[in-house]
C-alpha positions as CSV (number, residue, x, y, z in Angstrom):
1,X,-0.1,-0.4,-0.2
2,X,1.6,3.0,-1.0
3,X,0.4,6.8,-0.4
4,X,0.3,9.0,-3.0
5,X,0.0,12.3,-1.4
6,X,-2.8,14.8,-2.2
7,X,-2.0,15.2,-6.3
8,X,-2.1,19.3,-5.4
9,X,1.0,21.2,-7.4
10,X,1.9,24.6,-6.9
11,X,2.7,25.1,-10.1
12,X,0.1,24.1,-11.4
13,X,1.6,20.5,-13.2
14,X,-0.1,17.0,-12.0
15,X,1.1,14.7,-10.0
16,X,2.6,11.0,-11.6
17,X,3.3,8.1,-10.1
18,X,2.2,8.8,-6.3
19,X,4.5,12.2,-6.5
20,X,3.3,16.2,-5.6
21,X,4.9,19.1,-7.7
22,X,6.6,21.7,-5.7
23,X,7.7,25.5,-6.2
24,X,11.4,26.1,-6.9
25,X,13.0,26.4,-3.5
26,X,16.8,28.3,-4.0
27,X,17.2,27.4,-0.6
28,X,17.6,23.7,-1.0
29,X,20.6,23.6,-2.7
30,X,21.8,22.2,0.6
31,X,18.9,19.9,1.6
32,X,19.4,16.1,1.9
33,X,16.7,16.2,-1.2
34,X,19.6,18.0,-3.5
35,X,23.4,17.4,-2.3
36,X,23.6,14.7,-4.8
37,X,20.6,16.1,-7.5
38,X,22.4,15.9,-10.0
39,X,23.8,12.3,-9.4
40,X,20.6,11.0,-7.9
41,X,18.6,12.3,-11.1
42,X,21.1,10.4,-13.5
43,X,21.2,7.0,-11.4
44,X,17.2,6.9,-12.0
45,X,17.4,7.9,-15.1
46,X,19.7,4.9,-15.8
47,X,17.9,2.6,-13.7
48,X,14.6,3.4,-15.1
49,X,16.1,3.0,-18.8
50,X,17.4,-0.5,-17.3
51,X,14.0,-1.3,-16.5
52,X,12.9,-0.3,-20.1
53,X,14.9,-2.1,-21.9
54,X,14.6,-5.2,-19.8
55,X,10.7,-5.0,-19.8
56,X,11.3,-5.0,-23.9
57,X,13.7,-7.8,-24.0
58,X,11.0,-9.8,-22.5
59,X,7.8,-9.2,-24.5
60,X,9.1,-10.8,-27.8
61,X,6.2,-10.9,-29.8
62,X,5.4,-14.3,-31.1
63,X,4.7,-14.2,-34.8
64,X,3.9,-17.5,-35.2
65,X,1.1,-19.6,-34.1
66,X,3.7,-22.7,-33.0
67,X,5.3,-20.3,-30.5
68,X,2.0,-19.1,-28.5
69,X,0.7,-20.9,-25.3
70,X,-2.4,-23.1,-26.4
71,X,-4.1,-23.0,-30.0
72,X,-8.1,-24.8,-30.8
73,X,-9.5,-23.8,-34.0
74,X,-13.4,-22.9,-33.3
75,X,-14.0,-25.8,-36.0
76,X,-12.0,-28.4,-33.8
77,X,-14.5,-27.7,-30.5
78,X,-17.3,-29.8,-32.9
79,X,-20.1,-27.2,-31.8
80,X,-21.8,-24.3,-33.6
81,X,-20.5,-20.8,-32.6
82,X,-22.3,-17.6,-33.2
83,X,-20.9,-14.9,-34.7
84,X,-23.4,-12.4,-34.1
85,X,-23.3,-12.5,-29.9
86,X,-23.4,-9.3,-27.8
87,X,-21.1,-8.3,-25.4
88,X,-21.6,-10.4,-22.4
89,X,-22.9,-13.7,-24.1
90,X,-22.0,-17.0,-24.8
91,X,-20.1,-17.8,-27.9
92,X,-19.9,-21.0,-27.9
93,X,-20.6,-24.3,-25.3
94,X,-18.1,-27.5,-25.3
95,X,-19.8,-30.6,-23.1
96,X,-17.5,-32.9,-21.4
97,X,-18.3,-35.4,-23.8
98,X,-14.8,-37.6,-23.8
99,X,-13.4,-35.9,-21.3
100,X,-11.2,-38.8,-20.6
101,X,-9.5,-38.2,-23.6
102,X,-6.7,-35.4,-23.8
103,X,-7.2,-34.2,-27.1
104,X,-10.8,-33.9,-26.7
105,X,-12.3,-30.1,-27.0
106,X,-13.4,-30.1,-23.4
107,X,-9.7,-31.6,-21.9
108,X,-7.7,-29.0,-24.1
109,X,-10.5,-26.0,-23.0
110,X,-9.8,-27.2,-19.4
111,X,-6.3,-27.2,-19.6
112,X,-6.3,-23.4,-20.9
113,X,-8.9,-22.6,-17.7
114,X,-6.6,-24.0,-15.2
115,X,-3.8,-22.2,-16.9
116,X,-5.2,-19.1,-16.5
117,X,-6.6,-19.2,-13.6
118,X,-3.5,-20.0,-12.0
119,X,-1.7,-17.3,-13.8
120,X,-4.4,-14.6,-14.1
121,X,-2.1,-11.6,-14.1
122,X,0.2,-13.0,-17.1
123,X,-1.6,-15.2,-19.4
124,X,-5.0,-13.9,-22.1
125,X,-7.4,-15.7,-23.5
126,X,-7.8,-13.9,-26.9
127,X,-10.8,-14.6,-29.5
128,X,-8.5,-14.6,-33.2
129,X,-9.4,-14.3,-36.6
130,X,-7.7,-12.9,-39.7
131,X,-4.9,-15.8,-40.1
132,X,-1.3,-13.6,-42.0
133,X,0.7,-15.8,-43.2
134,X,3.9,-14.1,-45.1
135,X,7.1,-13.9,-44.8
136,X,9.2,-10.7,-44.7
137,X,13.4,-11.7,-45.1
138,X,14.5,-14.1,-42.5
139,X,10.9,-13.9,-40.1
140,X,8.2,-16.4,-40.8
141,X,4.7,-14.7,-40.3
142,X,1.8,-17.0,-39.1
143,X,-0.3,-14.9,-36.9
144,X,-3.8,-13.5,-36.4
145,X,-4.2,-10.0,-37.0
146,X,-7.8,-9.1,-35.7
147,X,-8.3,-10.2,-31.7
148,X,-11.1,-10.1,-29.2
149,X,-10.7,-10.9,-25.1
150,X,-12.9,-13.7,-24.0
151,X,-13.5,-15.3,-20.4
152,X,-13.6,-18.9,-19.9
153,X,-16.6,-20.2,-17.8
154,X,-16.8,-23.7,-16.1
155,X,-20.0,-25.0,-15.1
156,X,-20.2,-25.8,-11.0
157,X,-21.1,-29.2,-11.5
158,X,-17.9,-29.4,-14.1
159,X,-20.1,-30.7,-17.2
160,X,-19.6,-28.0,-19.6
161,X,-17.2,-24.9,-20.3
162,X,-18.6,-21.6,-22.1
163,X,-16.5,-18.8,-24.3
164,X,-18.0,-16.0,-22.7
165,X,-17.6,-12.4,-24.5
166,X,-17.1,-9.8,-22.2
167,X,-19.3,-6.9,-21.9
168,X,-16.3,-4.4,-22.7
169,X,-14.8,-7.0,-25.4
170,X,-14.0,-5.1,-28.9
171,X,-12.5,-6.3,-32.3
172,X,-9.0,-4.8,-32.3
173,X,-6.6,-4.8,-35.2
174,X,-3.4,-6.3,-34.0
175,X,-1.4,-5.3,-37.5
176,X,0.9,-2.6,-36.1
177,X,1.7,-5.0,-32.8
178,X,3.2,-7.8,-35.4
179,X,4.0,-5.8,-38.2
180,X,6.1,-2.9,-37.0
181,X,9.6,-2.5,-38.1
182,X,9.5,-5.6,-41.0
183,X,10.1,-5.0,-44.7
184,X,6.6,-5.7,-47.1
185,X,3.8,-3.4,-45.1
186,X,3.1,-0.2,-45.0
187,X,0.4,0.0,-41.8
188,X,-0.5,3.9,-42.7
189,X,-4.1,3.1,-43.5
190,X,-4.7,0.3,-40.2
191,X,-6.2,3.2,-37.8
192,X,-8.6,4.2,-40.1
193,X,-9.8,0.9,-40.2
194,X,-9.4,0.4,-37.1
195,X,-12.4,2.9,-36.1
196,X,-14.4,1.0,-39.0
197,X,-14.0,-2.2,-37.5
198,X,-15.3,-1.3,-34.2
199,X,-18.8,0.3,-35.5
200,X,-19.6,-2.5,-38.0
201,X,-19.0,-5.8,-36.4
202,X,-19.3,-7.3,-32.4
203,X,-16.5,-10.0,-32.8
204,X,-13.9,-10.8,-35.0
205,X,-15.7,-14.2,-36.0
206,X,-18.3,-12.2,-37.6
207,X,-18.5,-12.7,-41.4
208,X,-18.1,-9.7,-42.1
209,X,-14.4,-9.5,-40.7
210,X,-13.8,-11.2,-44.1
211,X,-14.0,-8.1,-45.7
212,X,-12.0,-5.6,-43.7
213,X,-9.0,-8.2,-44.0
214,X,-9.5,-8.8,-47.7
215,X,-9.7,-4.8,-48.0
216,X,-6.2,-4.6,-45.1
217,X,-4.1,-7.2,-47.7
218,X,-4.9,-5.5,-50.5
219,X,-3.4,-1.9,-49.1
220,X,-1.0,-2.8,-46.1
221,X,0.9,-5.7,-47.8
222,X,2.9,-5.6,-50.7
223,X,5.0,-9.3,-50.4
224,X,4.2,-11.5,-53.0
225,X,3.0,-15.0,-51.4
226,X,1.2,-13.6,-48.8
227,X,-2.3,-14.6,-47.8
228,X,-5.1,-14.1,-45.0
229,X,-7.7,-16.6,-43.9
230,X,-10.2,-16.6,-41.3
231,X,-9.5,-19.5,-39.5
232,X,-11.0,-18.6,-36.2
233,X,-9.5,-20.0,-32.8
234,X,-9.0,-19.7,-29.3
235,X,-5.2,-18.6,-28.7
236,X,-3.9,-18.5,-24.9
237,X,-1.0,-16.2,-25.1
238,X,1.2,-14.1,-22.2
239,X,0.1,-10.8,-22.0
240,X,1.7,-7.9,-23.9
241,X,4.2,-5.6,-22.4
242,X,2.8,-2.3,-23.8
243,X,1.0,-0.6,-20.8
244,X,3.9,-1.8,-18.7
245,X,6.9,0.2,-21.3
246,X,4.3,2.8,-21.8
247,X,4.4,3.4,-17.6
248,X,8.2,3.5,-17.8
249,X,7.8,5.8,-20.8
250,X,6.1,8.4,-18.3
251,X,8.6,8.2,-15.7
252,X,11.7,8.3,-18.0
253,X,9.7,11.8,-18.5
254,X,9.2,12.9,-15.4
255,X,12.9,11.9,-13.9
256,X,13.9,13.8,-16.8
257,X,12.9,17.3,-15.3
258,X,15.0,18.0,-12.7
259,X,12.7,20.6,-11.2
260,X,10.8,18.2,-10.0
261,X,11.6,16.1,-6.8
262,X,12.4,12.4,-6.7
263,X,10.1,10.1,-5.5
264,X,11.4,8.7,-2.2
265,X,11.1,5.3,-3.3
266,X,12.8,5.4,-6.3
267,X,16.1,7.4,-4.7
268,X,16.1,4.3,-2.2
269,X,16.7,1.9,-5.0
270,X,19.7,3.6,-5.6
271,X,20.8,5.3,-2.7
272,X,21.3,5.0,0.9
273,X,19.2,8.2,2.5
274,X,19.2,8.9,5.9
275,X,15.7,9.2,8.1
276,X,15.8,13.6,7.9
277,X,16.3,13.1,4.2
278,X,13.5,10.8,3.7
279,X,11.5,13.0,5.9
280,X,12.5,15.9,4.0
281,X,11.7,14.4,0.6
282,X,8.5,13.1,1.7
283,X,7.5,16.6,2.9
284,X,8.5,18.0,-0.8
285,X,6.2,15.1,-2.5
286,X,3.1,16.2,-0.6
287,X,3.4,13.6,1.9
288,X,1.5,14.7,5.5
289,X,3.0,14.5,9.0
290,X,2.7,11.9,11.1
291,X,0.8,14.0,13.5
292,X,-1.6,15.3,10.8
293,X,-2.2,11.5,9.7
294,X,-2.8,10.2,13.3
295,X,-4.8,13.4,14.5
296,X,-8.9,12.4,14.5
297,X,-7.9,9.3,12.0
298,X,-11.4,7.1,10.9
299,X,-10.9,3.9,10.8
300,X,-14.2,2.2,9.2
301,X,-13.4,-1.2,11.3
302,X,-12.3,-1.9,14.8
303,X,-9.2,-1.2,15.3
304,X,-6.1,-1.2,18.6
305,X,-3.1,0.8,18.9
306,X,-0.8,-1.2,16.7
307,X,-2.9,-0.4,13.7
308,X,-2.8,3.5,14.6
309,X,1.0,3.2,15.1
310,X,1.3,1.8,11.7
311,X,-0.3,5.4,11.0
312,X,1.7,7.4,12.4
313,X,5.4,5.3,11.6
314,X,3.9,5.8,7.4
315,X,4.1,9.9,8.0
316,X,7.4,9.5,9.9
317,X,9.6,7.0,7.1
318,X,9.1,6.4,3.6
319,X,8.2,2.6,4.2
320,X,6.6,0.3,6.8
321,X,7.1,-3.1,7.2
322,X,4.5,-5.2,8.5
323,X,4.7,-8.6,8.8
324,X,2.7,-11.7,10.2
325,X,1.8,-15.3,9.5
326,X,-2.3,-15.7,7.9
327,X,-5.2,-14.9,10.0
328,X,-3.6,-11.7,12.1
329,X,-5.5,-9.4,10.4
330,X,-3.1,-7.7,7.8
331,X,-5.9,-7.1,5.3
332,X,-8.0,-6.1,8.4
333,X,-5.2,-3.5,8.6
334,X,-4.9,-2.4,5.5
335,X,-8.8,-1.6,5.6
336,X,-8.5,0.6,7.9
337,X,-4.7,2.0,6.9
338,X,-6.6,3.1,3.3
339,X,-9.8,4.4,5.0
340,X,-8.2,6.1,7.5
341,X,-5.3,7.7,4.3
342,X,-8.5,9.1,2.2
343,X,-10.3,10.7,5.2
344,X,-7.1,12.7,5.0
345,X,-6.9,13.5,1.7
346,X,-4.1,11.1,0.4
347,X,-4.8,8.5,-2.9
348,X,-3.4,5.3,-2.2
349,X,-2.5,2.5,-4.6
350,X,-2.8,-1.5,-3.3
351,X,-1.1,-3.9,-5.0
352,X,-1.0,-7.8,-4.1
353,X,0.4,-10.6,-6.2
354,X,-2.6,-12.2,-6.2
355,X,-6.3,-11.2,-6.9
356,X,-7.9,-13.1,-4.5
357,X,-6.2,-10.8,-1.9
358,X,-7.0,-7.4,-3.2
359,X,-10.6,-8.8,-3.5
360,X,-11.1,-9.8,-0.3
361,X,-9.9,-6.0,0.5
362,X,-12.3,-4.3,-0.9
363,X,-15.3,-6.7,0.5
364,X,-14.0,-5.8,4.1
365,X,-14.8,-1.7,2.9
366,X,-17.8,0.0,3.4
367,X,-20.1,0.1,0.6
368,X,-19.7,3.6,0.1
369,X,-16.4,3.5,0.2
370,X,-16.0,0.6,-2.0
371,X,-17.6,1.9,-4.7
372,X,-14.8,5.0,-4.8
373,X,-12.1,1.8,-5.4
374,X,-10.3,1.6,-8.8
375,X,-9.9,-2.1,-9.3
376,X,-7.8,-3.8,-11.7
377,X,-7.7,-7.5,-10.5
378,X,-9.4,-10.1,-11.4
379,X,-8.8,-9.8,-15.3
380,X,-9.5,-14.0,-16.0
381,X,-13.3,-12.1,-15.3
382,X,-15.4,-9.6,-16.5
383,X,-13.7,-6.5,-14.5
384,X,-13.5,-4.0,-16.8
385,X,-17.5,-3.6,-15.9
386,X,-16.5,-2.9,-12.6
387,X,-13.8,-0.6,-13.3
388,X,-16.2,1.2,-15.5
389,X,-18.9,1.7,-12.6
390,X,-15.9,2.7,-10.5
391,X,-15.2,6.0,-12.7
392,X,-18.4,6.6,-13.1
393,X,-19.1,6.5,-9.9
394,X,-16.2,8.9,-9.4
395,X,-17.5,11.2,-12.1
396,X,-20.7,11.7,-10.6
397,X,-19.8,12.0,-6.9
398,X,-17.6,15.1,-8.4
399,X,-20.4,16.6,-10.8
400,X,-22.5,16.3,-8.2
401,X,-20.0,17.8,-5.1
402,X,-21.5,21.2,-3.3
403,X,-19.1,21.9,-0.7
404,X,-21.4,23.7,1.6
405,X,-23.7,20.9,1.5
406,X,-20.3,18.4,2.2
407,X,-19.0,21.0,5.3
408,X,-22.5,21.2,6.9
409,X,-22.5,17.2,6.7
410,X,-18.8,17.1,8.2
411,X,-19.9,19.4,10.9
412,X,-22.9,17.3,11.7
413,X,-21.2,14.2,11.4
414,X,-18.3,15.6,13.8
415,X,-20.8,16.9,16.6
416,X,-22.3,13.3,17.2
417,X,-18.8,11.8,16.7
418,X,-17.7,14.3,19.7
419,X,-21.0,13.2,21.7
420,X,-20.2,9.4,21.2
421,X,-16.4,10.1,22.3
422,X,-17.8,12.5,25.3
423,X,-20.1,9.6,25.6
424,X,-17.5,6.7,26.2
425,X,-15.5,8.8,28.2
426,X,-18.2,8.6,30.5
427,X,-18.5,5.4,30.1
428,X,-15.2,4.6,30.9
429,X,-15.1,6.4,34.3
430,X,-17.9,4.7,35.4
431,X,-16.4,1.5,34.8
432,X,-13.3,3.0,36.3
433,X,-15.2,3.5,39.3
434,X,-16.7,0.1,39.7
435,X,-13.8,-1.3,39.5
436,X,-12.2,0.4,42.1
437,X,-15.1,0.2,44.4
438,X,-14.8,-3.6,44.2
439,X,-12.2,-3.3,46.0
440,X,-13.2,-0.8,48.8
441,X,-14.9,-2.5,52.4
442,X,-17.8,-1.7,53.2
443,X,-19.4,-1.7,56.5
444,X,-22.5,0.2,56.8
445,X,-24.5,-2.2,56.2
446,X,-27.2,-2.8,58.9
447,X,-28.3,-6.4,57.8
448,X,-25.1,-8.2,59.0
449,X,-22.9,-8.0,55.7
450,X,-19.7,-6.6,55.3
451,X,-17.1,-6.5,53.1
452,X,-16.0,-6.0,49.6
453,X,-18.7,-6.1,47.2
454,X,-17.8,-9.1,45.4
455,X,-18.6,-11.3,49.3
456,X,-21.7,-9.5,50.0
457,X,-23.1,-10.9,46.9
458,X,-21.9,-14.7,48.0
459,X,-23.5,-14.1,51.1
460,X,-26.7,-12.8,49.8
461,X,-27.2,-15.8,47.5
462,X,-25.6,-18.3,50.2
463,X,-29.1,-16.2,52.0
464,X,-31.3,-17.0,49.7
465,X,-33.3,-19.8,50.4
466,X,-33.8,-18.8,53.4
467,X,-36.2,-14.9,51.9
468,X,-37.3,-17.3,49.2
469,X,-41.0,-16.0,51.1
470,X,-40.3,-13.2,49.7
471,X,-42.3,-11.7,46.9
472,X,-39.0,-10.9,44.4
473,X,-38.0,-8.5,42.7
474,X,-38.4,-5.6,45.4
475,X,-37.8,-2.9,42.4
476,X,-37.0,0.7,43.8
477,X,-34.0,2.7,45.3
478,X,-35.9,3.0,48.2
479,X,-37.5,-0.1,50.2
480,X,-41.8,0.1,49.6
481,X,-42.4,-0.6,53.7
482,X,-39.8,0.8,56.5
483,X,-38.2,-1.3,59.4
484,X,-41.2,0.0,61.8
485,X,-43.5,-0.5,58.5
486,X,-41.8,-4.0,58.0
487,X,-42.5,-4.8,62.0
488,X,-45.9,-4.7,62.2
489,X,-46.3,-6.6,59.2
490,X,-44.6,-9.0,60.5
491,X,-46.4,-9.4,63.7
492,X,-49.7,-8.7,62.1
493,X,-49.0,-11.9,59.9
494,X,-48.1,-14.0,62.8
495,X,-51.2,-13.3,64.5
496,X,-54.1,-14.0,61.9
497,X,-54.8,-17.9,62.0
498,X,-55.5,-20.0,59.0
499,X,-58.8,-18.7,58.4
500,X,-57.4,-15.1,58.1
501,X,-55.0,-16.9,55.3
502,X,-57.8,-18.4,53.4
503,X,-59.9,-15.7,53.5
504,X,-57.9,-13.7,51.7
505,X,-58.6,-16.2,48.7
506,X,-62.5,-15.0,49.0
507,X,-64.3,-14.8,45.7
508,X,-65.7,-11.2,46.3
509,X,-67.6,-9.1,44.0
510,X,-66.7,-6.4,41.7
511,X,-66.8,-3.7,43.5
512,X,-65.9,-0.9,40.2
513,X,-69.4,0.1,40.2
514,X,-69.3,0.7,44.0
515,X,-66.2,2.4,44.9
516,X,-63.8,4.9,43.3
517,X,-61.5,4.2,40.7
518,X,-57.9,3.8,42.4
519,X,-56.3,7.2,41.1
520,X,-59.3,8.4,42.4
521,X,-58.9,7.4,45.7
522,X,-55.4,8.2,45.8
523,X,-56.1,11.5,45.3
524,X,-59.1,11.8,48.5
525,X,-56.4,10.3,50.6
526,X,-53.7,13.4,49.5
527,X,-56.7,15.4,50.1
528,X,-56.8,14.2,53.7
529,X,-53.4,14.1,54.1
530,X,-52.9,17.5,53.9
531,X,-56.4,18.3,56.0
532,X,-54.4,20.2,59.3
533,X,-54.4,19.0,62.6
534,X,-56.4,19.7,66.0
535,X,-60.0,20.0,65.0
536,X,-59.8,22.1,61.9
537,X,-62.3,20.6,59.1
538,X,-61.1,23.4,56.5
539,X,-59.5,19.8,54.8
540,X,-62.6,17.7,55.0
541,X,-64.4,20.8,53.9
542,X,-62.3,20.3,50.5
543,X,-62.6,16.6,50.8
544,X,-66.5,16.6,50.4
545,X,-66.1,19.3,47.5
546,X,-64.1,17.4,45.9
547,X,-66.8,14.1,46.0
548,X,-70.3,13.9,44.5
549,X,-73.2,14.7,47.1
550,X,-75.1,11.9,45.8
551,X,-71.8,9.6,45.4
552,X,-71.2,10.1,49.4
553,X,-74.5,9.4,50.2
554,X,-74.3,6.4,48.4
555,X,-70.8,5.0,49.5
556,X,-72.3,6.8,53.8
557,X,-75.1,4.5,53.2
558,X,-73.0,1.3,52.1
559,X,-70.6,1.6,54.7
560,X,-73.4,2.0,57.1
561,X,-74.7,-1.2,55.8
562,X,-71.8,-3.3,55.4
563,X,-70.9,-2.5,59.6
564,X,-74.5,-3.6,60.3
565,X,-73.5,-6.8,57.9
566,X,-70.2,-7.7,59.1
567,X,-71.6,-6.5,63.3
568,X,-74.3,-9.6,62.8
569,X,-71.8,-12.0,61.0
570,X,-69.1,-11.8,64.2
571,X,-72.1,-13.3,66.5
572,X,-72.2,-16.4,64.7
573,X,-70.8,-19.3,65.9
574,X,-66.8,-20.5,64.2
575,X,-69.2,-23.5,62.7
576,X,-71.2,-21.4,60.8
577,X,-68.2,-18.5,60.1
578,X,-66.4,-21.5,58.3
579,X,-70.0,-22.5,56.4
580,X,-69.5,-18.6,54.8
581,X,-65.6,-18.9,54.4
582,X,-66.3,-22.0,52.3
583,X,-69.6,-20.9,50.5
584,X,-67.1,-17.5,49.4
585,X,-64.4,-19.8,48.2
586,X,-66.6,-21.4,46.1
587,X,-65.2,-24.7,47.8
588,X,-69.2,-26.1,48.8
589,X,-71.1,-25.2,45.1
590,X,-74.0,-27.7,46.1
591,X,-74.9,-25.1,49.6
592,X,-75.0,-22.1,47.4
593,X,-76.8,-24.1,44.5
594,X,-79.5,-25.1,47.6
595,X,-79.7,-21.2,48.6
596,X,-80.0,-19.7,45.5
597,X,-83.8,-18.2,45.9
598,X,-83.9,-19.1,49.5
599,X,-84.9,-15.5,49.8
600,X,-88.1,-15.9,48.0
601,X,-89.0,-19.5,49.9
602,X,-89.0,-17.7,53.2
603,X,-90.8,-15.0,51.9
604,X,-93.5,-17.9,50.7
605,X,-93.2,-19.3,54.0
606,X,-93.8,-16.3,56.5
607,X,-96.9,-15.4,54.5
608,X,-98.5,-19.2,54.7
609,X,-97.5,-18.8,58.0
610,X,-99.4,-16.0,58.6
611,X,-102.6,-17.3,57.1
612,X,-102.0,-20.6,59.2
613,X,-101.8,-18.7,62.3
614,X,-98.8,-20.7,63.6
615,X,-96.9,-19.8,66.4
616,X,-94.3,-16.5,66.7
617,X,-91.4,-17.3,68.2
618,X,-88.9,-14.3,69.9
619,X,-85.7,-14.6,71.1
620,X,-85.0,-11.5,73.8
621,X,-81.0,-10.9,74.9
622,X,-79.5,-13.1,77.7
623,X,-77.1,-11.0,79.4
624,X,-73.5,-13.0,79.2
625,X,-75.8,-15.6,77.0
626,X,-72.7,-16.8,74.5
627,X,-73.9,-16.9,71.0
628,X,-73.3,-20.1,70.4
629,X,-76.0,-20.7,73.6
630,X,-78.4,-19.1,70.7
631,X,-77.4,-20.9,67.8
632,X,-78.0,-24.4,69.9
633,X,-81.1,-22.9,71.2
634,X,-82.2,-22.3,67.4
635,X,-82.0,-25.8,66.2
636,X,-83.5,-27.4,69.4
637,X,-86.3,-25.3,68.6
638,X,-86.3,-26.3,65.3
639,X,-86.2,-30.1,66.2
640,X,-89.5,-29.5,68.2
641,X,-91.3,-27.9,65.4
642,X,-90.4,-31.1,63.4
643,X,-91.1,-33.2,66.0
644,X,-94.7,-31.5,66.8
645,X,-95.4,-31.3,63.0
646,X,-94.8,-35.0,63.0
647,X,-98.1,-35.9,65.6
648,X,-95.9,-36.5,68.4
649,X,-96.2,-34.7,72.2
650,X,-95.3,-36.8,74.4
651,X,-91.3,-35.4,75.0
652,X,-92.7,-32.0,75.0
653,X,-92.1,-31.5,78.2
654,X,-88.7,-33.2,79.1
655,X,-87.4,-30.9,75.9
656,X,-88.5,-27.7,77.3
657,X,-87.1,-28.2,80.5
658,X,-83.6,-28.5,78.6
659,X,-81.2,-25.6,79.3
660,X,-81.9,-23.9,76.2
661,X,-85.7,-23.2,77.5
662,X,-84.2,-20.4,79.2
663,X,-83.6,-18.4,76.5
664,X,-86.6,-18.4,75.4
665,X,-88.5,-15.3,76.5
666,X,-92.1,-15.9,75.6
667,X,-94.2,-18.2,73.3
668,X,-97.4,-16.6,72.1
669,X,-100.1,-19.0,70.7
């Protein structure tokens, strides 16, 4: 990964290859960069010229098909191909028939597929036509002059291989590349034919290409015996070095200008450069200082101290080496450094031996940042489409760029970031305080717990079974009951019997229509609490004013009736109370069913008794007589009534002499 500077030049010249221009500075004569300026420029020029010549020597042209890595004529595929294939479509598909035969079309295509997959940076596959056969002096020529890049796509199940035309693929004339410098050829009209070819045909296997090649032969070839035929074929060959040579030419032109600073990387290839001089050279090339790179660095992925240290070192030297075995986060680190440098206005070039590593790095970037990546990887696939999409996205953003709008958005994002940083610092302080409190010993607890918080928690957990009866959790910072109230609650619970506990489960009638709601009762209680003591009834006057008179009268009447019935129930013996409790709990449903409509039956019985002239018995209060005796007397009188109703009166005297007869005050016949 290389920091390419911000691309701005004071003198208006455009930056190239990771360097930036600078204004002339006569004071730099004694500086490190110019101390050996002339000598270093000469050395750099000689180095670049050597690399240029080396690349040219290794890019010898294969003017004979026999010198290519692989050639398969379309006629040998045994399948019908489409001459009018549109970009992005399939030209021909070959099935895996006779795959075991090394000479079968599928096996030959599979070998090409494996080769170009293994070496995508150095090999290319082209669809070729227009086979030229000629001889110029001692040079034999047997090569196609029309080529077009194609792709090989293998079926996931391995049953077929397809030859696909990339979306940006176009036919091209290669006459100048093959025949330049040879006698017997006039290439002055090839540019015109190239433009006409691009406008008229979409593939080099189009039948119309035969007319172009024949016209070219008649105008460009002056050798006797030269002939040209369509002969369409798939050719696997070494990539040409024309782009590399053009790059070296541009570097030579740049280095030839003595006023421009040499890139530190080139200088270090031919001379030892001290740290101070390297820093000066970085500053001259527009590199940002380390403090500027590290300050407010924006990372798109989680970062650590080591990554921030790498960013600082990138500003303090011309190179940083980061080593580590696979899986230690090197790609993660590069993604963070790339984003941080772009946010600082720097340009970044990322290179790798394998295209897969660059694809993994690109996938790590956020979508908005990924759109700005100009990728030159994966040449075996249709990579030109993604390249065009990236360039289009960059051009669109540049055309729609509005500095005031971006500044406002940046200001808002910086504010949110500052708030997030403050929140993080506050949380860190809270964590620090909590961790500090873990080592403090507490002695103020009245419940008998003391020690460090962890020890208190352990004791509370150990005592949890003893207090499992509490209806936990008890929420709130303040307990709902203070110590005195809690003690009062415990005493009341201990005093109540099992009968009281059973009454808590009574099925009471719905009181929603008889009493005010909970909120209203709270308001009334608040009025009562505000009422002053000492007999002042102003608070109660406010209470009466806050309640509807009709509702107050209804409440009073219901309260009196409830008090009267409560007094009657209190006189019942224990047996009757238990019966009433069972009925309210729903445990004696059969009794409740028999009591339904009992009021009507009693009323009818009283009316019939009046008609028949029955005997009326009236009980009077006997001082000191317990309720149980009254209840016993009533039962005995009922037995006497049933006995007499059966026609027997012989035992009347014995019955009336029992102690219960003392409770009878008057018997009226």
